[in-house]
A tleap script that builds the chain and sets N, CA, C and O, in Angstrom:
source leaprc.protein.ff14SB
mol = sequence {
  NMET SER LEU GLY ASP ILE ILE ASP LYS SER
  VAL HIE GLU THR PHE ALA ARG SER ILE ASN
  THR SER LEU THR LEU ILE LEU VAL LEU VAL
  ALA LEU LEU ILE PHE GLY PRO PRO SER LEU
  PHE PHE PHE ILE LEU THR ILE LEU VAL GLY
  THR VAL PHE GLY THR TYR SER SER ILE PHE
  ILE ALA SER PRO LEU LEU TYR LEU ALA GLY
  ARG SER VAL ASP CLYS
}
set mol.1.N position { -47.229 -87.089 24.779 }
set mol.1.CA position { -46.114 -86.282 24.852 }
set mol.1.C position { -46.843 -85.031 25.150 }
set mol.1.O position { -47.989 -84.732 24.818 }
set mol.2.N position { -45.870 -84.266 25.921 }
set mol.2.CA position { -46.011 -82.914 26.418 }
set mol.2.C position { -45.869 -81.827 25.193 }
set mol.2.O position { -45.158 -82.049 24.213 }
set mol.3.N position { -46.491 -80.853 25.336 }
set mol.3.CA position { -46.629 -79.539 24.374 }
set mol.3.C position { -45.052 -79.453 23.913 }
set mol.3.O position { -44.642 -79.490 22.753 }
set mol.4.N position { -44.274 -79.329 25.109 }
set mol.4.CA position { -42.833 -78.878 24.855 }
set mol.4.C position { -42.307 -79.683 23.909 }
set mol.4.O position { -41.750 -79.156 22.945 }
set mol.5.N position { -42.387 -81.073 24.012 }
set mol.5.CA position { -41.834 -82.148 23.554 }
set mol.5.C position { -42.338 -82.239 22.001 }
set mol.5.O position { -41.563 -82.646 21.135 }
set mol.6.N position { -43.620 -81.854 21.704 }
set mol.6.CA position { -44.095 -81.633 20.497 }
set mol.6.C position { -43.386 -80.423 19.649 }
set mol.6.O position { -42.993 -80.534 18.488 }
set mol.7.N position { -43.326 -79.592 20.220 }
set mol.7.CA position { -42.859 -78.278 19.665 }
set mol.7.C position { -41.287 -78.457 19.452 }
set mol.7.O position { -40.806 -78.049 18.395 }
set mol.8.N position { -40.602 -78.952 20.253 }
set mol.8.CA position { -39.131 -79.500 20.237 }
set mol.8.C position { -38.819 -80.229 19.195 }
set mol.8.O position { -37.866 -79.860 18.510 }
set mol.9.N position { -39.559 -81.447 18.831 }
set mol.9.CA position { -39.656 -82.374 17.784 }
set mol.9.C position { -39.701 -81.534 16.598 }
set mol.9.O position { -38.799 -81.466 15.764 }
set mol.10.N position { -40.987 -80.791 16.564 }
set mol.10.CA position { -41.407 -79.978 15.178 }
set mol.10.C position { -40.283 -79.257 14.924 }
set mol.10.O position { -39.701 -79.591 13.892 }
set mol.11.N position { -39.773 -78.321 15.584 }
set mol.11.CA position { -38.547 -77.485 15.273 }
set mol.11.C position { -37.720 -78.239 14.791 }
set mol.11.O position { -37.402 -78.012 13.624 }
set mol.12.N position { -37.149 -79.269 15.423 }
set mol.12.CA position { -35.903 -80.022 14.977 }
set mol.12.C position { -36.190 -80.670 13.479 }
set mol.12.O position { -35.270 -80.690 12.662 }
set mol.13.N position { -37.359 -81.145 13.181 }
set mol.13.CA position { -37.750 -81.701 12.163 }
set mol.13.C position { -37.797 -80.613 10.736 }
set mol.13.O position { -37.452 -80.865 9.582 }
set mol.14.N position { -38.255 -79.573 11.210 }
set mol.14.CA position { -38.490 -78.416 10.170 }
set mol.14.C position { -37.242 -77.685 9.855 }
set mol.14.O position { -37.022 -77.208 8.742 }
set mol.15.N position { -36.304 -77.594 11.014 }
set mol.15.CA position { -35.107 -76.651 10.756 }
set mol.15.C position { -34.445 -76.470 9.710 }
set mol.15.O position { -34.426 -75.354 9.190 }
set mol.16.N position { -33.749 -77.545 9.168 }
set mol.16.CA position { -32.970 -77.657 8.081 }
set mol.16.C position { -33.609 -77.464 6.813 }
set mol.16.O position { -32.945 -76.997 5.887 }
set mol.17.N position { -35.097 -77.834 6.619 }
set mol.17.CA position { -35.937 -77.302 5.521 }
set mol.17.C position { -36.009 -76.099 5.403 }
set mol.17.O position { -35.818 -75.604 4.292 }
set mol.18.N position { -36.312 -75.271 6.541 }
set mol.18.CA position { -36.642 -73.927 6.757 }
set mol.18.C position { -35.419 -72.873 6.261 }
set mol.18.O position { -35.428 -71.826 5.613 }
set mol.19.N position { -34.417 -73.644 6.865 }
set mol.19.CA position { -33.091 -72.591 6.560 }
set mol.19.C position { -32.585 -72.759 5.043 }
set mol.19.O position { -32.015 -71.902 4.368 }
set mol.20.N position { -32.934 -74.080 4.669 }
set mol.20.CA position { -32.270 -74.568 3.020 }
set mol.20.C position { -33.359 -73.540 2.120 }
set mol.20.O position { -32.988 -72.853 1.168 }
set mol.21.N position { -34.728 -73.593 2.625 }
set mol.21.CA position { -35.601 -72.957 1.585 }
set mol.21.C position { -35.338 -71.223 1.673 }
set mol.21.O position { -35.221 -70.547 0.651 }
set mol.22.N position { -35.276 -70.698 2.930 }
set mol.22.CA position { -34.898 -69.204 2.941 }
set mol.22.C position { -33.326 -68.911 2.558 }
set mol.22.O position { -33.055 -67.782 2.149 }
set mol.23.N position { -32.429 -69.753 2.661 }
set mol.23.CA position { -31.266 -69.420 2.080 }
set mol.23.C position { -31.214 -69.410 0.656 }
set mol.23.O position { -30.466 -68.591 0.123 }
set mol.24.N position { -32.014 -70.332 -0.177 }
set mol.24.CA position { -31.964 -70.145 -1.523 }
set mol.24.C position { -32.626 -68.946 -1.775 }
set mol.24.O position { -32.062 -68.167 -2.543 }
set mol.25.N position { -33.812 -68.594 -1.246 }
set mol.25.CA position { -34.280 -67.267 -1.562 }
set mol.25.C position { -33.702 -66.108 -1.288 }
set mol.25.O position { -33.940 -65.125 -1.990 }
set mol.26.N position { -32.823 -66.047 -0.184 }
set mol.26.CA position { -31.998 -65.140 0.132 }
set mol.26.C position { -30.678 -64.903 -1.089 }
set mol.26.O position { -30.309 -63.775 -1.415 }
set mol.27.N position { -30.173 -65.980 -1.575 }
set mol.27.CA position { -29.448 -66.013 -2.380 }
set mol.27.C position { -29.729 -65.283 -3.834 }
set mol.27.O position { -28.878 -64.652 -4.462 }
set mol.28.N position { -31.099 -65.496 -4.242 }
set mol.28.CA position { -31.666 -65.183 -5.447 }
set mol.28.C position { -31.667 -63.542 -5.073 }
set mol.28.O position { -31.008 -62.754 -5.752 }
set mol.29.N position { -32.366 -63.166 -4.078 }
set mol.29.CA position { -32.592 -61.974 -3.926 }
set mol.29.C position { -31.308 -61.189 -3.651 }
set mol.29.O position { -31.311 -59.987 -3.917 }
set mol.30.N position { -30.461 -61.629 -3.260 }
set mol.30.CA position { -29.033 -60.936 -3.163 }
set mol.30.C position { -28.657 -60.718 -4.648 }
set mol.30.O position { -28.406 -59.598 -5.093 }
set mol.31.N position { -28.631 -61.797 -5.356 }
set mol.31.CA position { -28.252 -61.652 -6.849 }
set mol.31.C position { -28.998 -60.604 -7.514 }
set mol.31.O position { -28.372 -59.867 -8.276 }
set mol.32.N position { -30.375 -60.403 -7.326 }
set mol.32.CA position { -31.191 -59.631 -7.989 }
set mol.32.C position { -30.908 -58.223 -7.443 }
set mol.32.O position { -30.971 -57.270 -8.219 }
set mol.33.N position { -30.623 -58.054 -6.246 }
set mol.33.CA position { -30.249 -57.013 -5.598 }
set mol.33.C position { -28.851 -56.215 -6.231 }
set mol.33.O position { -28.844 -55.000 -6.426 }
set mol.34.N position { -27.781 -57.028 -6.489 }
set mol.34.CA position { -26.842 -56.716 -6.911 }
set mol.34.C position { -26.910 -56.315 -8.655 }
set mol.34.O position { -26.560 -55.233 -9.128 }
set mol.35.N position { -27.410 -57.398 -9.368 }
set mol.35.CA position { -27.507 -57.373 -10.614 }
set mol.35.C position { -28.780 -56.818 -11.434 }
set mol.35.O position { -28.754 -56.484 -12.619 }
set mol.36.N position { -30.043 -56.780 -10.467 }
set mol.36.CA position { -31.068 -56.375 -10.954 }
set mol.36.C position { -31.314 -54.880 -11.076 }
set mol.36.O position { -30.444 -54.069 -10.757 }
set mol.37.N position { -32.532 -54.515 -11.551 }
set mol.37.CA position { -32.557 -53.017 -12.178 }
set mol.37.C position { -32.747 -52.197 -10.817 }
set mol.37.O position { -33.273 -52.554 -9.763 }
set mol.38.N position { -32.131 -50.939 -11.188 }
set mol.38.CA position { -32.127 -50.101 -9.872 }
set mol.38.C position { -33.563 -49.695 -9.448 }
set mol.38.O position { -33.799 -49.271 -8.316 }
set mol.39.N position { -34.499 -49.842 -10.393 }
set mol.39.CA position { -35.733 -49.219 -9.854 }
set mol.39.C position { -36.592 -50.309 -8.953 }
set mol.39.O position { -37.592 -49.996 -8.306 }
set mol.40.N position { -35.994 -51.737 -9.024 }
set mol.40.CA position { -36.681 -52.684 -7.891 }
set mol.40.C position { -35.570 -52.771 -6.899 }
set mol.40.O position { -35.600 -53.807 -6.235 }
set mol.41.N position { -34.731 -52.057 -6.667 }
set mol.41.CA position { -33.793 -51.972 -5.338 }
set mol.41.C position { -34.537 -52.083 -3.906 }
set mol.41.O position { -34.371 -52.967 -3.065 }
set mol.42.N position { -35.285 -51.113 -3.850 }
set mol.42.CA position { -35.984 -51.118 -2.582 }
set mol.42.C position { -37.130 -52.131 -2.317 }
set mol.42.O position { -37.561 -52.303 -1.176 }
set mol.43.N position { -37.644 -52.837 -3.460 }
set mol.43.CA position { -38.721 -53.821 -3.358 }
set mol.43.C position { -37.889 -54.874 -3.037 }
set mol.43.O position { -38.150 -55.531 -2.030 }
set mol.44.N position { -36.874 -55.166 -3.760 }
set mol.44.CA position { -36.176 -56.431 -3.312 }
set mol.44.C position { -35.467 -56.555 -1.750 }
set mol.44.O position { -35.440 -57.536 -1.006 }
set mol.45.N position { -34.974 -55.353 -1.571 }
set mol.45.CA position { -34.530 -55.119 -0.330 }
set mol.45.C position { -35.417 -55.367 0.967 }
set mol.45.O position { -35.011 -55.813 2.040 }
set mol.46.N position { -36.569 -55.027 0.680 }
set mol.46.CA position { -37.706 -54.900 1.513 }
set mol.46.C position { -38.047 -56.775 1.645 }
set mol.46.O position { -38.146 -57.337 2.735 }
set mol.47.N position { -38.158 -57.359 0.551 }
set mol.47.CA position { -38.478 -58.855 0.544 }
set mol.47.C position { -37.278 -59.529 1.182 }
set mol.47.O position { -37.427 -60.574 1.815 }
set mol.48.N position { -36.120 -58.971 1.033 }
set mol.48.CA position { -35.018 -59.730 1.619 }
set mol.48.C position { -35.004 -59.480 3.178 }
set mol.48.O position { -34.795 -60.511 3.818 }
set mol.49.N position { -35.163 -58.445 3.855 }
set mol.49.CA position { -35.262 -58.084 5.170 }
set mol.49.C position { -36.379 -58.883 5.759 }
set mol.49.O position { -36.166 -59.482 6.813 }
set mol.50.N position { -37.520 -58.948 5.196 }
set mol.50.CA position { -38.743 -59.608 5.452 }
set mol.50.C position { -38.342 -61.269 5.600 }
set mol.50.O position { -38.779 -61.833 6.603 }
set mol.51.N position { -37.651 -61.946 4.781 }
set mol.51.CA position { -37.401 -63.004 4.442 }
set mol.51.C position { -36.527 -63.426 5.766 }
set mol.51.O position { -36.871 -64.388 6.452 }
set mol.52.N position { -35.476 -62.707 6.047 }
set mol.52.CA position { -34.577 -62.934 7.102 }
set mol.52.C position { -35.253 -62.822 8.342 }
set mol.52.O position { -35.106 -63.790 9.088 }
set mol.53.N position { -36.075 -61.734 8.823 }
set mol.53.CA position { -36.813 -61.740 10.005 }
set mol.53.C position { -37.814 -62.805 10.298 }
set mol.53.O position { -37.949 -63.335 11.401 }
set mol.54.N position { -38.585 -63.111 9.104 }
set mol.54.CA position { -39.562 -64.093 8.987 }
set mol.54.C position { -39.112 -65.541 9.385 }
set mol.54.O position { -39.773 -66.320 10.071 }
set mol.55.N position { -37.831 -65.776 8.819 }
set mol.55.CA position { -37.388 -67.123 8.937 }
set mol.55.C position { -36.922 -67.185 10.420 }
set mol.55.O position { -37.132 -68.264 10.974 }
set mol.56.N position { -36.330 -66.216 11.150 }
set mol.56.CA position { -35.932 -66.006 12.263 }
set mol.56.C position { -36.962 -66.179 13.216 }
set mol.56.O position { -36.817 -66.880 14.217 }
set mol.57.N position { -38.119 -65.491 12.906 }
set mol.57.CA position { -39.263 -65.548 13.887 }
set mol.57.C position { -39.818 -66.706 14.046 }
set mol.57.O position { -39.985 -67.263 15.130 }
set mol.58.N position { -40.176 -67.184 12.813 }
set mol.58.CA position { -40.767 -68.502 12.843 }
set mol.58.C position { -40.216 -69.678 13.635 }
set mol.58.O position { -40.910 -70.585 14.094 }
set mol.59.N position { -38.528 -69.535 13.778 }
set mol.59.CA position { -38.069 -70.623 14.181 }
set mol.59.C position { -37.848 -70.279 15.795 }
set mol.59.O position { -38.139 -71.091 16.674 }
set mol.60.N position { -37.321 -69.030 16.047 }
set mol.60.CA position { -36.802 -68.655 17.160 }
set mol.60.C position { -37.732 -67.895 18.194 }
set mol.60.O position { -37.384 -67.776 19.369 }
set mol.61.N position { -38.791 -67.445 17.771 }
set mol.61.CA position { -39.880 -66.691 18.394 }
set mol.61.C position { -41.058 -67.384 18.331 }
set mol.61.O position { -41.612 -67.249 19.422 }
set mol.62.N position { -41.761 -68.107 17.540 }
set mol.62.CA position { -42.987 -68.523 17.433 }
set mol.62.C position { -43.131 -69.887 18.218 }
set mol.62.O position { -44.226 -70.098 18.739 }
set mol.63.N position { -42.381 -70.597 18.320 }
set mol.63.CA position { -42.253 -71.891 19.092 }
set mol.63.C position { -42.309 -71.516 20.309 }
set mol.63.O position { -43.335 -71.973 20.812 }
set mol.64.N position { -41.576 -70.769 21.200 }
set mol.64.CA position { -41.528 -70.461 22.488 }
set mol.64.C position { -42.856 -69.822 22.795 }
set mol.64.O position { -43.510 -70.207 23.764 }
set mol.65.N position { -43.311 -68.786 21.943 }
set mol.65.CA position { -44.680 -68.145 22.171 }
set mol.65.C position { -45.663 -69.195 22.158 }
set mol.65.O position { -46.440 -69.112 23.109 }
set mol.66.N position { -45.890 -70.241 21.309 }
set mol.66.CA position { -46.799 -71.084 21.418 }
set mol.66.C position { -46.688 -71.938 22.736 }
set mol.66.O position { -47.697 -72.213 23.386 }
set mol.67.N position { -45.436 -72.344 23.107 }
set mol.67.CA position { -45.238 -72.824 24.312 }
set mol.67.C position { -45.970 -72.268 25.631 }
set mol.67.O position { -46.673 -72.923 26.401 }
set mol.68.N position { -45.635 -70.892 25.708 }
set mol.68.CA position { -46.047 -70.088 26.611 }
set mol.68.C position { -47.586 -70.030 26.735 }
set mol.68.O position { -48.159 -70.273 27.797 }
set mol.69.N position { -48.263 -69.674 25.525 }
set mol.69.CA position { -49.616 -69.826 25.269 }
set mol.69.C position { -50.167 -71.064 25.725 }
set mol.69.O position { -51.125 -70.993 26.495 }
set mol.70.N position { -49.720 -72.219 25.376 }
set mol.70.CA position { -50.251 -73.439 25.820 }
set mol.70.C position { -49.961 -73.681 27.232 }
set mol.70.O position { -50.752 -74.426 27.811 }
set mol.71.N position { -49.124 -73.269 27.806 }
set mol.71.CA position { -48.960 -73.302 29.292 }
set mol.71.C position { -49.848 -72.369 30.076 }
set mol.71.O position { -50.232 -72.677 31.205 }
set mol.72.N position { -50.171 -71.264 29.512 }
set mol.72.CA position { -51.198 -70.448 30.148 }
set mol.72.C position { -52.767 -71.007 29.942 }
set mol.72.O position { -53.668 -70.702 30.723 }
set mol.73.N position { -52.936 -71.777 28.899 }
set mol.73.CA position { -54.254 -72.255 28.686 }
set mol.73.C position { -54.543 -73.357 29.494 }
set mol.73.O position { -55.680 -73.682 29.835 }
set mol.74.N position { -53.273 -74.061 29.868 }
set mol.74.CA position { -53.617 -75.308 30.906 }
set mol.74.C position { -53.715 -75.091 32.311 }
set mol.74.O position { -54.078 -75.945 33.120 }
set mol.75.N position { -53.291 -73.613 32.645 }
set mol.75.CA position { -53.539 -73.375 33.993 }
set mol.75.C position { -54.977 -73.172 34.558 }
set mol.75.O position { -55.145 -72.964 35.759 }
savepdb mol mol.pdb
quit
């Protein structure tokens, strides 16, 4: 299998699991943001933003970068 095929298969196998895990965490963080203590508001907001961007980048940014890095090594 080529590197692109391996990356594609890996993303397809882990996509639903990554989304489900992140969505569960996001729901808990939103509940804490709304009902939690005001002293933790910015801490919870920071974790929430980091979770959203981390999930996005691990699925949609890291895989293409790995593919591009693997292509440049093969040359």
